C-alpha positions, -999 to +999 in steps of 0.1 A: -544-262+552-546-292+529-572-290+502-584-318+479-587-305+444-587-313+407-550-320+410-558-353+429-549-384+409-581-396+392-583-431+407-617-448+400-622-456+437-622-419+445-655-415+426-675-438+449-687-439+485-701-474+482-687-493+512-682-526+493-664-508+464-642-490+489-634-523+507-625-540+475-602-511+465-585-511+499-579-548+499-565-546+463-543-517+472-525-536+500-488-539+490-497-530+454-492-499+433-523-480+426-518-480+388-518-518+388-551-519+406-572-498+382-580-526+356-586-555+381-607-531+403-632-524+375-634-560+363-639-573+399-668-549+406-684-556+373-684-593+382-691-589+419-709-556+425-721-566+459-709-587+489-737-612+481-724-617+445-689-623+458-701-646+486-720-668+462-690-673+439-665-702+440-630-694+452-619-702+416-641-676+401-628-649+426-592-659+419-597-657+382-612-622+386-581-613+406-558-617+376-533-589+373-527-586+410-504-604+433-508-617+468-537-640+458-546-648+494-562-614+495-588-626+470-598-655+492-598-632+523-621-608+505-645-635+495-645-648+531-652-613+542-681-611+518-696-644+532-693-629+567-709-597+556-739-616+542-742-640+571-736-616+600-744-581+587-774-586+564-753-581+533-742-546+543-706-536+550-705-527+587-698-492+598-679-497+631-643-505+635-647-536+656-670-553+631-648-543+602-617-557+619-636-589+625-638-595+588-611-618+572-583-598+557-593-565+573-568-550+597-567-517+615-557-496+585-583-511+561-611-508+587-603-471+592-601-465+554-636-479+549-649-459+578-635-427+564-638-431+527-672-448+526-689-436+557-672-402+562-661-408+598-633-386+610-607-412+618-570-411+610-561-433+580-524-439+581-508-455+551-471-454+542-475-419+525-495-404+554-471-419+579-442-402+562-459-368+560-471-368+596-438-378+610-418-354+589-440-323+590-461-325+622-439-345+646-404-341+633-395-376+645-405-412+642-430-424+668-446-458+677-476-468+657-501-462+686-487-427+691-489-419+654-525-432+652-536-410+681-520-380+665-535-388+631-570-391+647-565-357+664-556-339+632-586-351+611-610-323+603-644-335+614-663-323+584-638-330+556-621-363+565-623-377+529-608-346+513-581-342+539-569-378+536-569-379+498-549-347+497-525-360+524-520-393+505-512-376+473-489-352+490-469-381+503-469-399+470-460-370+448-442-343+469-431-356+503-416-387+487-394-413+503-365-403+482-357-368+471-387-350+486-398-318+468-397-296+498-398-264+479-431-274+463-447-286+495-477-267+510-465-278+545-430-265+540-436-235+563-445-257+593-425-289+586-404-297+616-380-319+597-373-291+572-369-265+600-343-288+615-323-287+583-331-323+575-306-333+602-306-367+618-325-398+607-353-392+583-386-394+603-404-407+573-379-436+567-375-469+583-400-491+564-387-526+556-383-535+519-390-569+505-363-589+488-360-590+450-390-605+432-371-620+403-363-656+410-382-656+443-408-681+455-433-653+452-427-651+415-430-689+410-462-689+431-477-662+409-468-680+377-484-712+390-516-695+400-517-678+366-515-712+350-542-726+372-565-698+361-564-715+327-573-749+341-559-778+361-521-784+359-508-820+361-482-828+387-455-833+361-461-798+348-459-778+380-423-770+377-427-757+341-457-736+351-438-721+380-409-712+357-385-736+373-383-766+349-353-780+366-366-776+402-396-799+406-391-802+443-393-765+447-425-763+426-440-791+447-434-771+478-451-741+463-480-763+453-483-776+488-484-740+501-512-731+477-532-760+490-525-751+526-535-715+520-568-726+504-560-713+469-557-747+453-566-783+456-558-817+440-584-834+418-589-871+415-562-874+389-536-856+411-537-824+391-536-791+408-566-768+403-580-736+418-600-742+450-636-749+441-629-752+404-652-782+397-654-777+359-617-769+352-626-734+339-656-716+353-683-707+329 
């Protein structure tokens, strides 16, 4: 019913079945648009082509290679996952859901994505786009996550799990969109329960919470400060300027404290803030 084809968006992670490369892509894609991931994904794998390479690096090296992406805690989680993979799994990304979910930064969705996209296992991979398609077309209503996961698992074709999910994800991203879905162009239009009901009632594909505005937020200042730290240590008196809040030093200090608490940064002997593990100021 759904066929992967040349019309699939040509993302670079769709050309590999290497479990580490798949894991890297899935962690990078968390809460981030795919187009923003392309460049950092290639650079990261060039620098850290295996879990062992990532595990051996300093947090500062990994954070520098993460440039261009937000949510920098994901970079540290990925490195900690690499360490766990080396220490507990012989340097190989595990192929069962319990072991994958035991890795730092890997939840139920990411574990299932690795199982399906790297190992070809027929498990349901439910991202935002898949969720929308399944609830609109197959179910015609919003359901609890556990119910949706069970239905997703049931629908996966055993022999073509990768193709099925890639097509479903693109269908949700390009046709069964959150706003103004292109129902006339949808290959599932003939069986879509929401369309058959005349689109009456609440949208089964809606209901996802949206973040507040980025402009002026702590997230923006945090990202600016981490970007400055990638260039080298930042003295305490320059934190506010680096965060983009020259008149709010207390706010910048709070952000710096959170970076330290989260393991992204540390203070050096002079009281300057630097990336965690950055002994030389700028890694070599």
